C-alpha positions in Angstrom: -338.7 134.9 -11.2 -340.2 137.9 -12.4 -342.6 138.9 -14.4 -343.8 142.1 -16.0 -347.0 143.4 -18.0 -350.3 144.8 -18.4 -352.8 143.5 -16.1 -355.7 142.3 -18.2 -358.1 141.1 -15.1 -358.0 140.8 -11.3 -359.7 137.9 -9.9 -362.3 137.7 -7.1 -361.2 136.0 -3.5 -362.3 132.4 -3.5 -362.4 130.6 -0.6 -362.1 126.5 -0.7 -362.3 124.4 2.2 -363.2 124.0 5.5 -360.4 126.0 6.3 -360.7 128.8 4.4 -357.9 128.4 1.9 -357.7 132.2 -0.3 -356.4 132.2 -3.6 -357.5 135.4 -5.9 -355.7 135.4 -9.6 -354.2 138.3 -12.0 -353.4 138.4 -15.7 -351.0 140.6 -17.1 -349.8 141.0 -20.6 -346.4 141.3 -21.3 -344.9 143.5 -23.6 -342.8 142.1 -26.1 -342.6 140.9 -30.2 -345.1 137.8 -29.4 -346.7 139.3 -26.0 -347.4 136.4 -24.0 -351.1 136.1 -21.4 -350.1 135.1 -18.1 -352.0 133.8 -15.1 -350.8 134.5 -11.7 -352.5 132.9 -8.7 -352.3 135.3 -5.2 -352.5 133.0 -1.7 -353.5 133.2 1.7 -352.7 136.8 3.2 -350.7 137.4 -0.6 -354.6 138.2 -1.7 -355.0 141.3 -0.3 -352.2 142.6 -2.3 -354.1 142.7 -5.4 -356.4 145.4 -3.2 -354.2 148.3 -5.2 -354.3 147.1 -8.4 -356.6 148.3 -11.5 -356.7 146.4 -14.5 -355.1 148.8 -17.6 -351.2 149.4 -14.8 -347.8 148.0 -15.7 -347.1 145.6 -12.7 -343.1 143.5 -12.0 -344.4 140.7 -10.1 -341.7 138.5 -8.2 -343.1 135.0 -8.6 -342.5 131.6 -7.6 -342.8 128.5 -10.0 -344.2 125.2 -8.1 -345.6 122.0 -9.4 -347.5 118.6 -8.1 -348.1 115.7 -8.9 -351.5 114.2 -8.7 -353.1 110.2 -9.6 -356.7 110.4 -10.3 -359.6 106.8 -9.9 -358.4 105.4 -12.7 -354.3 105.5 -11.8 -353.1 108.0 -14.4 -350.7 110.4 -13.1 -351.2 113.8 -14.4 -348.7 117.5 -13.2 -349.6 120.8 -13.3 -347.8 123.6 -13.2 -348.6 127.0 -11.1 -347.3 130.8 -10.8 -347.7 132.2 -7.4 -346.8 135.8 -6.7 -346.0 136.6 -3.3 -344.7 140.9 -4.0 -346.6 143.3 -7.2 -344.9 146.4 -8.0 -346.6 149.2 -9.7 -344.0 150.5 -12.5 -346.3 153.9 -12.8 -344.5 154.7 -9.2 -340.9 154.1 -10.6 -341.4 157.1 -12.6 -340.2 160.7 -11.0 -342.8 162.3 -8.5 -343.7 165.7 -8.4 -341.6 165.3 -5.1 -338.2 166.1 -6.7 -337.0 169.3 -7.2 -336.1 170.5 -11.4 -333.0 170.5 -12.0 -331.7 174.2 -12.9 -331.2 175.6 -15.9 -327.7 175.3 -18.1 -327.1 179.2 -18.0 -327.1 178.9 -14.0 -323.5 176.7 -13.7 -320.6 178.0 -14.1 -318.6 176.9 -17.5 -315.4 174.6 -16.6 -312.5 176.1 -18.2 -308.8 175.7 -18.8 -308.5 172.1 -19.1 -304.4 172.2 -19.3 -303.7 172.6 -15.5 -302.3 169.7 -13.9 -304.0 170.6 -10.6 -307.5 169.6 -11.5 -307.1 166.1 -11.1 -306.9 165.6 -7.2 -307.4 162.0 -7.6 -304.5 159.9 -6.0 -303.5 157.6 -8.9 
């Protein structure tokens, strides 16, 4: 699954428990008719993936949907869902970069002519 949107917030790394469980949250706002504000969490070594991103960037985040059950001390069962990110991509980097040579002007190409010849199509079918 994927979530696309503009980064609204990147949280700090949080550490929990004696084992050093790490979590970091990012909030993105989708760009659709009814924009959604979606929080995605990155855990353990994936928290470092957010180091190269900033608020305002357009991103695509690959996610897993996680669900869990919890019974509180009163015996009530509760259910929780979370979106866990495992990859994040900058969508602006998909645009052509300065490394691509420009296309030559159209007047540098020889125009095609004589479309009536049968030998212009060399395909075997």
